[in-house]
C-alpha positions as CSV (number, residue, x, y, z in Angstrom):
1,M,12.3,131.9,-25.6
2,N,13.1,131.3,-29.1
3,D,16.3,129.2,-29.5
4,G,16.0,129.2,-33.4
5,S,15.4,125.4,-33.3
6,N,12.1,125.6,-35.1
7,I,13.3,127.7,-38.2
8,F,13.7,124.5,-40.2
9,G,10.9,122.5,-38.8
10,I,12.8,121.1,-35.8
11,H,11.0,121.5,-32.8
12,R,12.1,120.8,-29.1
13,S,9.8,118.9,-26.8
14,R,9.9,117.1,-23.6
15,R,11.3,113.9,-25.1
16,G,14.0,115.9,-27.0
17,W,14.3,117.3,-30.7
18,R,11.5,116.7,-33.1
19,V,11.2,117.5,-36.9
20,A,7.9,118.6,-38.3
21,G,6.9,116.4,-40.8
22,G,10.2,114.6,-41.2
23,F,11.8,111.6,-40.4
24,G,15.1,110.0,-39.2
25,V,14.5,111.4,-35.5
26,C,16.4,110.7,-32.5
27,D,15.2,111.2,-29.0
28,G,17.4,112.9,-26.2
29,M,18.5,116.4,-25.6
30,D,22.1,115.8,-25.8
31,E,22.2,113.5,-28.7
32,Q,23.0,114.7,-32.1
33,V,19.8,114.9,-34.0
34,T,19.6,114.9,-38.0
35,Y,17.0,115.5,-40.2
36,M,17.8,114.3,-44.0
37,T,16.3,115.3,-46.9
38,Q,17.8,114.4,-50.5
39,N,20.0,117.4,-50.7
40,V,19.8,119.3,-47.4
41,Q,20.7,118.3,-43.9
42,Y,19.4,120.0,-41.0
43,L,21.3,119.4,-37.5
44,K,19.7,121.1,-34.7
45,G,18.5,123.8,-36.8
46,E,21.4,124.5,-38.7
47,R,21.0,124.0,-42.5
48,I,23.7,121.9,-44.0
49,M,23.7,121.7,-47.9
50,K,24.8,118.3,-49.2
51,K,27.4,118.2,-52.1
52,T,25.3,116.3,-54.8
53,Y,24.9,116.4,-58.5
54,Y,22.7,114.9,-60.9
55,A,23.8,113.6,-64.1
56,E,21.5,110.7,-65.3
57,S,22.8,108.3,-68.2
58,S,19.4,109.7,-70.3
59,S,19.7,113.1,-69.7
60,T,21.8,115.8,-71.3
61,S,21.4,118.1,-67.9
62,I,23.9,118.4,-65.2
63,G,22.6,120.1,-61.9
64,V,25.0,120.6,-59.3
65,H,23.4,121.3,-55.6
66,G,25.5,123.3,-53.6
67,G,27.9,124.3,-56.4
68,K,29.3,127.6,-56.1
69,K,30.7,129.9,-58.8
70,D,34.1,128.8,-58.4
71,L,33.4,125.2,-59.4
72,L,31.3,126.4,-62.3
73,N,34.4,128.5,-63.6
74,K,36.6,125.5,-63.2
75,I,34.2,123.6,-65.6
76,F,34.1,126.4,-68.0
77,E,37.9,126.3,-68.1
78,L,37.6,122.5,-68.8
79,L,35.1,123.1,-71.7
80,K,37.2,126.0,-73.1
81,Q,40.4,123.5,-73.1
82,R,37.9,121.2,-75.1
83,G,37.4,123.5,-77.9
84,F,34.1,125.3,-76.6
85,I,33.4,128.8,-77.1
86,I,31.5,130.4,-73.9
87,Q,29.7,133.9,-73.5
88,T,26.8,135.5,-71.9
89,D,23.3,134.2,-72.8
90,R,22.3,136.3,-75.8
91,E,18.6,135.9,-75.2
92,I,18.8,136.7,-71.6
93,L,21.0,139.4,-71.9
94,E,18.3,141.0,-74.7
95,R,15.1,140.1,-72.5
96,Y,16.2,140.2,-69.1
97,P,19.6,142.0,-68.6
98,I,19.3,142.0,-64.7
99,L,19.8,138.3,-65.0
100,A,22.8,138.3,-67.7
101,D,25.2,137.8,-64.9
102,T,24.1,134.4,-64.0
103,H,23.2,133.0,-67.4
104,W,25.7,131.5,-70.0
105,E,25.8,129.7,-73.3
106,G,28.3,127.8,-75.3
107,A,29.1,125.9,-78.4
108,K,31.4,123.4,-80.0
109,G,30.4,122.8,-83.5
110,D,26.9,121.6,-83.4
111,L,26.9,120.7,-79.8
112,L,25.5,123.7,-77.8
113,F,24.6,124.3,-74.2
114,K,23.1,126.8,-71.9
115,S,24.1,127.3,-68.1
116,E,22.9,129.1,-65.2
117,I,23.5,129.7,-61.4
118,Y,21.2,130.1,-58.7
119,P,21.7,130.2,-54.8
120,A,21.2,126.5,-54.3
121,G,23.6,125.6,-57.1
122,F,23.8,125.6,-61.0
123,N,22.8,123.6,-64.0
124,I,24.3,123.0,-67.5
125,E,22.0,121.8,-70.2
126,F,23.5,120.5,-73.4
127,Y,21.2,120.4,-76.7
128,Q,21.6,120.7,-80.4
129,E,19.9,122.6,-83.4
130,V,20.1,119.8,-86.1
131,N,17.2,117.7,-85.6
132,I,14.5,119.7,-83.8
133,E,10.7,119.2,-83.2
134,N,10.1,122.4,-81.3
135,R,9.7,125.5,-83.3
136,N,11.6,127.4,-80.6
137,G,14.7,125.5,-81.1
138,G,16.3,122.4,-79.7
139,Y,16.8,123.6,-76.3
140,Y,13.1,123.1,-75.7
141,D,12.7,119.9,-77.2
142,F,12.0,116.5,-75.0
143,D,14.4,113.6,-75.4
144,K,17.5,115.7,-76.4
145,L,19.8,112.8,-76.2
146,A,18.2,110.8,-78.7
147,K,17.8,113.5,-81.0
148,M,21.4,114.2,-81.1
149,P,23.2,113.1,-84.2
150,Y,25.6,110.5,-83.6
151,L,29.0,112.4,-83.8
152,V,27.1,115.2,-81.7
153,R,26.0,112.7,-79.0
154,C,29.6,111.0,-79.0
155,E,31.0,114.5,-78.2
156,F,28.4,115.1,-75.6
157,L,29.1,111.7,-73.7
158,I,32.8,112.5,-73.6
159,T,32.2,116.1,-72.4
160,K,29.7,114.7,-69.8
161,K,32.3,112.3,-68.5
162,Y,35.1,114.8,-67.9
163,I,32.7,117.2,-66.3
164,S,31.4,114.3,-64.0
165,Q,35.0,113.6,-63.0
166,L,35.8,117.2,-62.3
167,I,32.7,117.5,-60.1
168,E,33.5,114.4,-58.2
169,Q,36.9,115.4,-57.4
170,E,35.4,118.4,-55.5
171,G,33.5,115.7,-53.4
172,F,30.1,115.8,-54.9
173,Q,28.1,112.7,-55.2
174,N,25.9,111.8,-58.2
175,I,22.5,111.0,-57.2
176,G,21.1,110.3,-60.8
177,E,20.0,106.8,-61.7
178,P,22.9,104.6,-62.8
179,S,22.8,102.8,-66.0
180,F,23.0,99.0,-66.3
181,K,23.8,97.1,-69.5
182,Y,22.3,93.9,-68.3
183,A,18.6,93.2,-67.2
184,M,19.3,91.3,-64.1
185,D,21.5,94.2,-62.9
186,K,18.8,96.8,-63.4
187,V,16.2,94.4,-61.7
188,M,18.4,93.9,-58.6
189,H,19.0,97.9,-58.5
190,E,15.3,98.4,-58.8
191,I,14.4,96.0,-55.9
192,K,17.1,97.4,-53.4
193,S,16.6,101.0,-54.3
194,C,13.1,100.6,-53.5
195,C,11.8,102.2,-50.1
196,H,10.0,98.7,-49.1
197,Y,13.2,97.0,-49.4
198,K,14.4,94.5,-46.6
199,E,17.6,92.5,-46.3
200,G,17.2,89.4,-48.3
201,K,14.0,90.5,-50.2
202,E,15.6,89.2,-53.4
203,L,16.2,85.8,-52.1
204,P,14.1,82.8,-52.7
205,D,13.3,82.0,-49.1
206,Y,12.1,85.3,-48.6
207,E,8.4,85.3,-47.2
208,I,6.0,87.3,-49.6
209,P,2.4,87.7,-48.2
210,K,0.3,85.2,-50.0
211,Y,-2.1,87.6,-51.5
212,N,0.8,89.1,-53.5
213,S,2.7,86.0,-54.2
214,K,-0.3,83.6,-56.0
215,D,0.1,82.7,-59.6
216,K,-2.7,82.1,-62.1
217,D,-3.2,78.6,-60.8
218,D,-3.2,79.7,-57.2
219,K,0.3,78.4,-56.5
220,R,2.9,80.0,-54.6
221,I,5.5,82.3,-56.3
222,R,9.2,82.4,-55.1
223,N,11.9,84.5,-56.1
224,G,14.1,83.3,-59.0
225,Q,11.2,80.7,-60.1
226,L,10.9,80.3,-63.8
227,K,7.4,81.3,-64.6
228,Y,5.2,81.9,-68.0
229,F,3.0,84.5,-69.2
230,R,1.2,85.8,-72.1
231,D,2.2,89.3,-73.8
232,R,-0.6,91.7,-75.2
233,K,-0.5,89.5,-78.4
234,G,-1.1,86.3,-76.8
235,R,2.6,85.1,-77.3
236,L,3.9,83.0,-74.9
237,Q,6.7,84.5,-72.7
238,R,8.9,83.1,-69.8
239,G,11.5,84.3,-67.3
240,R,12.9,84.5,-63.9
241,V,10.5,86.3,-61.2
242,Y,11.5,88.7,-58.5
243,H,9.1,90.2,-56.2
244,N,8.7,94.2,-57.0
245,I,5.7,95.7,-55.0
246,N,2.3,94.5,-54.0
247,N,1.4,91.8,-56.5
248,M,3.9,93.0,-59.3
249,W,6.8,90.9,-60.2
250,W,9.9,91.6,-62.2
251,V,10.5,89.0,-64.8
252,V,13.9,88.7,-66.1
253,L,13.5,87.4,-70.1
254,N,16.8,87.4,-71.3
255,R,20.2,89.1,-70.6
256,F,18.9,92.5,-71.7
257,D,15.1,92.5,-71.4
258,F,12.9,92.5,-68.3
259,R,9.3,93.1,-67.8
260,N,7.0,94.0,-64.8
261,I,3.9,91.4,-64.7
262,A,1.0,91.1,-61.9
263,S,1.2,87.7,-60.1
264,F,-2.1,86.6,-61.6
265,E,-0.7,86.5,-65.1
266,L,2.1,84.1,-64.2
267,F,1.7,80.4,-64.5
268,D,3.6,77.2,-65.0
269,I,3.5,75.7,-68.4
270,T,1.5,72.6,-69.3
271,A,1.0,70.6,-72.6
272,E,-2.2,72.4,-73.2
273,R,-0.8,75.9,-72.6
274,L,2.4,74.9,-74.8
275,L,0.4,73.9,-77.9
276,T,-2.1,76.7,-78.1
277,R,-1.9,80.4,-78.7
278,R,-4.3,82.6,-76.8
279,I,-6.3,85.2,-79.1
280,Q,-5.9,88.8,-77.7
281,S,-8.4,89.1,-75.1
282,R,-11.5,90.9,-76.5
283,Q,-13.0,91.3,-72.9
284,I,-14.5,94.7,-72.6
285,P,-12.3,96.8,-69.9
286,Q,-14.2,97.5,-66.6
287,Y,-14.0,101.4,-67.2
288,V,-15.8,101.0,-70.4
289,R,-18.5,98.8,-68.8
290,A,-18.7,101.4,-65.6
291,E,-19.3,104.2,-68.2
292,K,-22.0,102.2,-70.1
293,F,-23.9,101.4,-66.9
294,R,-23.6,105.1,-65.7
295,G,-25.1,105.9,-69.2
296,K,-27.7,103.3,-68.7
297,F,-28.7,104.8,-65.3
298,K,-29.4,108.1,-66.9
299,S,-31.0,106.8,-70.0
300,L,-33.6,104.8,-68.1
301,G,-34.8,108.1,-66.5
302,F,-33.3,107.3,-63.1
303,S,-32.1,110.0,-60.7
304,Y,-30.9,110.3,-57.0
305,K,-34.6,111.5,-56.2
306,E,-36.2,108.2,-56.9
307,L,-33.6,106.3,-54.4
308,N,-34.0,105.4,-51.0
309,E,-32.2,103.3,-48.1
310,E,-33.8,100.3,-49.5
311,H,-32.5,100.7,-52.8
312,I,-29.0,101.2,-51.6
313,Q,-29.2,98.2,-49.1
314,M,-30.1,96.0,-52.4
315,L,-27.0,97.3,-54.0
316,R,-25.0,96.0,-51.0
317,I,-26.6,92.5,-51.1
318,F,-25.6,92.4,-55.1
319,L,-22.1,93.3,-54.1
320,T,-21.8,90.6,-51.3
321,Q,-22.9,88.3,-54.0
322,E,-20.6,89.2,-56.6
323,F,-17.7,89.0,-53.9
324,K,-18.5,85.2,-53.5
325,V,-17.9,84.5,-57.1
326,F,-15.1,86.8,-57.7
327,N,-11.7,85.0,-57.6
328,S,-9.5,87.1,-55.7
329,D,-7.0,86.7,-52.7
330,M,-8.1,90.1,-51.5
331,E,-11.1,88.4,-49.6
332,L,-13.3,91.3,-50.2
333,K,-16.4,92.0,-47.7
334,L,-18.4,95.0,-47.1
335,S,-17.5,97.7,-44.2
336,A,-20.2,98.2,-41.7
337,P,-22.3,101.0,-42.7
338,R,-22.2,104.3,-41.1
339,K,-24.9,106.9,-40.4
340,K,-22.9,109.5,-42.2
341,D,-22.4,107.3,-45.4
342,I,-25.8,108.2,-46.7
343,K,-27.9,111.4,-46.6
344,I,-31.4,111.5,-47.9
345,L,-33.7,114.6,-47.8
346,K,-37.2,114.3,-47.8
347,R,-38.0,116.8,-50.4
348,T,-35.2,116.1,-53.0
349,G,-34.0,112.7,-52.3
350,L,-30.8,110.8,-52.0
351,Q,-27.9,113.5,-51.8
352,Y,-25.0,111.4,-51.2
353,A,-24.1,107.5,-50.6
354,A,-20.9,105.8,-49.8
355,I,-20.5,101.9,-49.7
356,E,-17.1,100.9,-48.7
357,V,-15.2,97.5,-48.6
358,D,-12.7,95.7,-46.6
359,G,-9.9,93.6,-47.6
360,Y,-7.2,91.3,-46.4
361,Y,-4.8,94.0,-45.8
362,F,-7.0,97.1,-46.1
363,S,-10.2,98.4,-44.6
364,R,-13.0,101.1,-45.6
365,R,-11.9,101.6,-49.5
366,E,-14.4,103.0,-52.1
367,A,-16.7,100.2,-53.4
368,I,-19.5,102.2,-55.0
369,T,-20.1,105.9,-54.3
370,F,-23.0,108.2,-55.5
371,N,-21.4,111.5,-55.1
372,S,-23.2,114.8,-54.6
373,D,-22.3,116.2,-58.1
374,G,-24.1,113.1,-59.7
375,F,-21.1,111.0,-60.6
376,I,-21.2,107.3,-59.5
377,G,-17.7,106.1,-58.8
378,F,-16.4,102.4,-58.7
379,A,-13.7,101.3,-56.4
380,G,-11.1,104.0,-57.6
381,W,-8.3,102.5,-55.8
382,A,-8.6,99.2,-57.9
383,C,-6.9,98.1,-61.0
384,D,-9.1,97.1,-63.8
385,Y,-9.6,93.4,-63.1
386,N,-10.3,94.2,-59.4
387,K,-13.2,96.6,-60.5
388,T,-15.2,93.5,-61.9
389,P,-17.4,92.9,-58.9
390,F,-18.3,96.0,-58.3
391,V,-19.3,97.1,-61.8
392,S,-21.1,93.8,-62.4
393,A,-23.0,94.2,-59.1
394,F,-24.0,98.0,-60.2
395,G,-25.3,96.5,-63.6
396,K,-27.4,93.8,-62.1
397,W,-28.6,96.3,-59.5
398,I,-30.1,98.6,-62.4
399,D,-31.7,95.8,-63.9
400,W,-33.4,95.1,-60.7
401,L,-34.2,98.8,-59.9
402,K,-35.7,99.1,-63.3
403,A,-38.1,96.0,-62.6
404,T,-38.9,97.2,-59.1
405,I,-40.1,100.9,-60.4
406,E,-42.0,99.3,-63.0
407,T,-43.8,97.0,-60.9
408,A,-44.6,99.8,-58.5
409,A,-45.8,101.9,-61.2
């Protein structure tokens, strides 16, 4: 018997109500079970619209989720009192007359807007036609707020303030990103709004895994410490550090500026580092080296047809050697090979081969893959720095392969 409980992805099982692909589920047949999304709440199969609106500080759009026509009419009355002229959207009326009843446009001097209503709510988008880039008009421009002339922008901000106040009086909550004047406030908001946040994560005594909290000199990093780093031009920078996610740290430089820096770029100052300016790194990025070695593999006339299991095993040996000299807290080591990781046919040779790697906090990630389409991949999960041992091992392996084939010939 269908009781309608699975219409919105909520299913009844032996243990109680369950949400398909959801979260925030409670057990028990008699408990009030709720499934929450950003804008919709599901309560034992009943769909309840949350009263939210979106009005971010950097956006010219105001979107109201769950807003009805009566609220939109109140906003239009407010705009008319502020001097706006509102009418049906002329473009929609000409091209799509069937939609004319749900689309409007308005203007007050050089400040313009378009609005539309739909079953889930309505939206109001402000723009201008003074400074435009898109040939179709300012409504289709990116960065609408930044392009607004000063007086037009001031009028928009005041209008937006009044609209937001009216919407909040009706019980709606703004889910847009708040704006902050000071860097510390912004950083604290980023930390506490992250899905990985735990109580006290921003405090100095919070324990962060060692593989994410070691600086350039292998020293442990703590929240609130003063650390130094070099920017892209080699200039010395310093600030208070707070853990972000993985090995990334927020660095508050001053009252208004902050950066997101990897742990291995941070260090404590010494006399030598203080007196010297590092020249901008000219090291070749690993993705460039990888492409170079792929080209070298083809230019030497190699193909999958010449490769066998012994060649792949030798590549594993080169990788192991590189892991030993590579300075990383991830504790890289090769995963145990599996039968399905390599496929070789007698007539056409190698079809596919995958070498995988384990680390301190992960297992069986890509090391080097010989894909069936001919593309050779290197640690697709890793940043440029952490690709180093994989690319270097492949380069040495190519030189070995060339010598081996030439000797056999």
